[in-house]
RODO-2510 file (C-alpha; in nm, 4 decimals, decimal comma):
residues 196
     n   res          X          Y          Z
     1     m   -10,4981     1,0293    12,5140
     2     s   -10,1391     0,9257    12,5694
     3     t    -9,8682     1,0495    12,3360
     4     v    -9,6465     0,8146    12,1406
     5     s    -9,2795     0,8854    12,0713
     6     d    -9,1446     0,8776    11,7171
     7     a    -8,9545     0,5557    11,7949
     8     e    -9,2670     0,3890    11,9350
     9     l    -9,4702     0,5026    11,6349
    10     k    -9,2079     0,3689    11,3930
    11     a    -9,1997     0,0326    11,5726
    12     m    -9,5793     0,0189    11,5689
    13     v    -9,5953     0,0916    11,1949
    14     e    -9,3291    -0,1720    11,1272
    15     r    -9,5326    -0,4322    11,3208
    16     i    -9,8474    -0,3401    11,1285
    17     v    -9,6652    -0,3553    10,7954
    18     q    -9,5140    -0,6943    10,8761
    19     r    -9,8506    -0,8282    10,9863
    20     t   -10,0177    -0,6961    10,6719
    21     l    -9,7528    -0,8327    10,4384
    22     h    -9,7695    -1,1768    10,5990
    23     g   -10,1448    -1,2174    10,5713
    24     r   -10,4548    -1,1184    10,7586
    25     e   -10,4358    -1,4033    11,0089
    26     a   -10,0834    -1,3259    11,1298
    27     a   -10,0472    -1,2318    11,4947
    28     p    -9,8019    -0,9981    11,6646
    29     e    -9,4742    -1,1462    11,7892
    30     n    -9,5571    -1,1023    12,1574
    31     p    -9,9281    -1,0346    12,1913
    32     p   -10,0721    -1,0024    12,5384
    33     q   -10,2279    -1,3194    12,6751
    34     a   -10,5784    -1,1889    12,6032
    35     a   -10,5035    -1,1446    12,2334
    36     t   -10,3939    -1,5032    12,1801
    37     q   -10,7320    -1,6505    12,2692
    38     e   -10,9025    -1,7734    11,9607
    39     s   -11,1738    -1,9384    12,1502
    40     s   -11,3687    -2,0487    12,4379
    41     q   -11,1844    -2,3826    12,4069
    42     a   -10,9024    -2,2302    12,6033
    43     g   -11,1627    -2,1191    12,8567
    44     k   -11,0746    -1,7524    12,8130
    45     p   -11,3023    -1,4780    12,6873
    46     r   -11,2425    -1,3133    12,3543
    47     t   -11,1256    -0,9533    12,3707
    48     v   -11,3212    -0,6683    12,2122
    49     a   -11,1713    -0,3181    12,1870
    50     l   -11,4445    -0,0595    12,2407
    51     g   -11,4237     0,3129    12,1766
    52     a   -11,6431     0,6149    12,1162
    53     d   -11,6398     0,9882    12,0775
    54     h   -11,8681     1,2131    12,2826
    55     g   -12,1645     1,1256    12,0597
    56     g   -12,1246     0,7570    12,1350
    57     y   -12,0059     0,7838    12,4958
    58     e   -12,3354     0,6898    12,6598
    59     l   -12,4007     0,3974    12,4246
    60     k   -12,0413     0,2784    12,4719
    61     g   -12,1016     0,2382    12,8443
    62     k   -12,4159     0,0355    12,7849
    63     l   -12,2468    -0,1852    12,5276
    64     a   -11,9448    -0,2376    12,7544
    65     s   -12,1762    -0,3788    13,0211
    66     h   -12,3603    -0,5893    12,7628
    67     l   -12,0327    -0,7333    12,6305
    68     a   -11,9023    -0,8104    12,9789
    69     e   -12,2287    -0,9859    13,0682
    70     a   -12,1923    -1,1928    12,7496
    71     g   -11,8446    -1,3041    12,8634
    72     f   -11,6217    -1,0845    12,6504
    73     q   -11,3156    -0,9086    12,7836
    74     v   -11,3435    -0,5391    12,6964
    75     i   -11,0570    -0,2991    12,6294
    76     d   -11,2001     0,0500    12,6794
    77     c   -11,0246     0,2870    12,4391
    78     g   -11,2195     0,5954    12,5570
    79     t   -11,3605     0,8543    12,5542
    80     n   -11,4438     0,8796    12,9215
    81     s   -11,6957     1,1646    12,9245
    82     a   -11,9533     1,3440    12,7104
    83     e   -11,7107     1,6328    12,6559
    84     s   -11,6500     1,7067    12,2871
    85     v   -11,3580     1,5114    12,1362
    86     d   -11,2391     1,4099    11,7887
    87     y   -11,3656     1,0701    11,6682
    88     p   -11,0500     0,9821    11,4658
    89     d   -10,8501     0,9527    11,7895
    90     f   -11,0773     0,6833    11,9279
    91     a   -11,1356     0,5077    11,5981
    92     f   -10,7584     0,4813    11,5584
    93     a   -10,7165     0,3477    11,9137
    94     v   -10,9678     0,0678    11,8545
    95     a   -10,8490    -0,0193    11,5027
    96     e   -10,4881    -0,0310    11,6179
    97     k   -10,5733    -0,2851    11,8903
    98     v   -10,7352    -0,5080    11,6283
    99     s   -10,4606    -0,4585    11,3694
   100     l   -10,1853    -0,5467    11,6151
   101     g   -10,3724    -0,8501    11,7492
   102     y   -10,4437    -0,7164    12,0972
   103     a   -10,8169    -0,7489    12,0353
   104     w   -11,0151    -1,0111    11,8472
   105     r   -11,2629    -0,7516    11,7224
   106     g   -11,3314    -0,3806    11,7654
   107     i   -11,6432    -0,1668    11,8033
   108     i   -11,6470     0,2113    11,7571
   109     i   -11,9415     0,4421    11,8192
   110     d   -11,9781     0,8013    11,7030
   111     g   -12,2761     1,0105    11,5990
   112     a   -12,3312     0,8529    11,2569
   113     g   -12,0697     0,5736    11,2427
   114     i   -11,9330     0,6978    10,9113
   115     g   -11,6274     0,8990    11,0180
   116     s   -11,5039     0,6266    11,2505
   117     c   -11,5465     0,3684    10,9747
   118     i   -11,3420     0,5785    10,7329
   119     t   -11,0707     0,6304    10,9946
   120     a   -11,0523     0,2643    11,0996
   121     n   -11,0184     0,1502    10,7392
   122     k   -10,6954     0,3489    10,7086
   123     i   -10,5251     0,1055    10,9489
   124     p   -10,3590    -0,1937    10,7759
   125     g   -10,5386    -0,5214    10,8352
   126     v   -10,8637    -0,3581    10,9444
   127     r   -11,1880    -0,4180    10,7608
   128     a   -11,4376    -0,1873    10,9274
   129     a   -11,8079    -0,1924    10,8478
   130     m   -12,0744     0,0562    10,9492
   131     c   -12,3855    -0,1435    11,0312
   132     y   -12,7336    -0,0133    11,1017
   133     d   -12,9436    -0,3295    11,1219
   134     h   -12,9239    -0,7073    11,1659
   135     a   -12,8816    -0,7737    10,7926
   136     t   -12,5815    -0,5417    10,7491
   137     a   -12,4187    -0,6879    11,0614
   138     v   -12,4503    -1,0444    10,9326
   139     n   -12,3449    -0,9507    10,5785
   140     s   -12,0361    -0,7618    10,6971
   141     r   -11,9137    -1,0726    10,8767
   142     e   -12,0244    -1,3461    10,6334
   143     h   -11,9149    -1,1712    10,3152
   144     n   -11,6518    -0,9173    10,4215
   145     d   -11,4898    -1,0738    10,7292
   146     a   -11,5220    -0,7342    10,9017
   147     n   -11,3146    -0,7154    11,2177
   148     v   -11,4247    -0,3676    11,3274
   149     l   -11,7871    -0,2563    11,3635
   150     t   -11,8903     0,1082    11,3641
   151     l   -12,2237     0,2308    11,4933
   152     g   -12,4036     0,5635    11,4765
   153     a   -12,5437     0,6431    11,8195
   154     g   -12,7519     0,9224    11,6697
   155     l   -12,9170     0,6831    11,4250
   156     i   -12,9930     0,3701    11,6269
   157     g   -13,1225     0,3062    11,9756
   158     e   -12,9716     0,0952    12,2511
   159     n   -13,1798    -0,2158    12,1820
   160     l   -13,0987    -0,2165    11,8116
   161     a   -12,7308    -0,1544    11,8889
   162     r   -12,7254    -0,4630    12,1128
   163     q   -12,8925    -0,6728    11,8437
   164     i   -12,6416    -0,5546    11,5839
   165     v   -12,3468    -0,6240    11,8151
   166     d   -12,4754    -0,9709    11,9058
   167     a   -12,5327    -1,0657    11,5418
   168     w   -12,1978    -0,9237    11,4352
   169     l   -11,9989    -1,1006    11,7076
   170     s   -12,1705    -1,4353    11,6553
   171     t   -12,1589    -1,4500    11,2743
   172     e   -11,8717    -1,6444    11,1213
   173     f   -11,6962    -1,5556    10,7971
   174     g   -11,8499    -1,7503    10,5074
   175     a   -11,5142    -1,8193    10,3327
   176     g   -11,5544    -1,9893     9,9933
   177     r   -11,6016    -1,7329     9,7173
   178     h   -11,5904    -1,4563     9,9785
   179     a   -11,2316    -1,5466    10,0769
   180     r   -11,1161    -1,4779     9,7216
   181     r   -11,2745    -1,1334     9,7387
   182     i   -11,1197    -1,0547    10,0771
   183     d   -10,7821    -1,1568     9,9368
   184     k   -10,8344    -0,9024     9,6584
   185     i   -10,9205    -0,6308     9,9118
   186     m   -10,6056    -0,7090    10,1085
   187     a   -10,3967    -0,7110     9,7899
   188     i   -10,5172    -0,3572     9,7147
   189     e   -10,4205    -0,2522    10,0671
   190     k   -10,0730    -0,4003    10,0271
   191     k   -10,0264    -0,2319     9,6895
   192     y   -10,0934     0,1122     9,8311
   193     l    -9,9318     0,0677    10,1700
   194     r    -9,6893     0,3549    10,2116
   195     f    -9,3690     0,3342    10,4073
   196     g    -9,2541     0,6474    10,5969
***
C-alpha cells in the first residue's frame, strides 16, 4: 500500500469532516469524473470500490469480473495476491473512496466480513453492513442506506456472493421513516467525531 504524508492525511481528514458536517449527500469539492455520476442518465457507469484481504482475494477477482460485466466501473483497492495481509488496510481504502465521493458504493471481502465492517464504520459518512443473504442485503439498503457492503468469503460461496451483491446494488433506500433513523445515526457520528 502507498504511504500518505502527514499533510495529505490532514487534508483528507479535513475533507471527510467537512463532508460529514454538511450532510451525507455532500460530494467532494473536486471529485474525479467517475465519482460525479449519479446515474445511467449521464450514460456513465457507477463506480464501485472493491477490496479484500487474503481471505477474500479469490472472491474479489470473481466479483470484479461480475461487476464489470454488469456495467459498473471498479476501483480495485487490493489486495493483489493470496499472501497474508491485514484486513483493516483494505477496508479503510474502500471506505475512504466512498466517504470522499470517489466511489458510489464499496464492497469489502475478508474471511468473515466482520472485521472489515467494523473498520469501515470508523470512517465518517460510511454506513457499512455485513450481509450474508438476500434479505440482509435488501434490508441494509432499504432501511439503513448502507453504502459499503462487507462479505465473509469463508462463510458464503461465489453464487450467493453474486446474489447478495446484485440485490444490494439494485435496492434503493426506502426513505420515509428510515430517513429519520439514518439522520439520528449520522448525528451520533457527528457528536463523537474527533478532530486531531
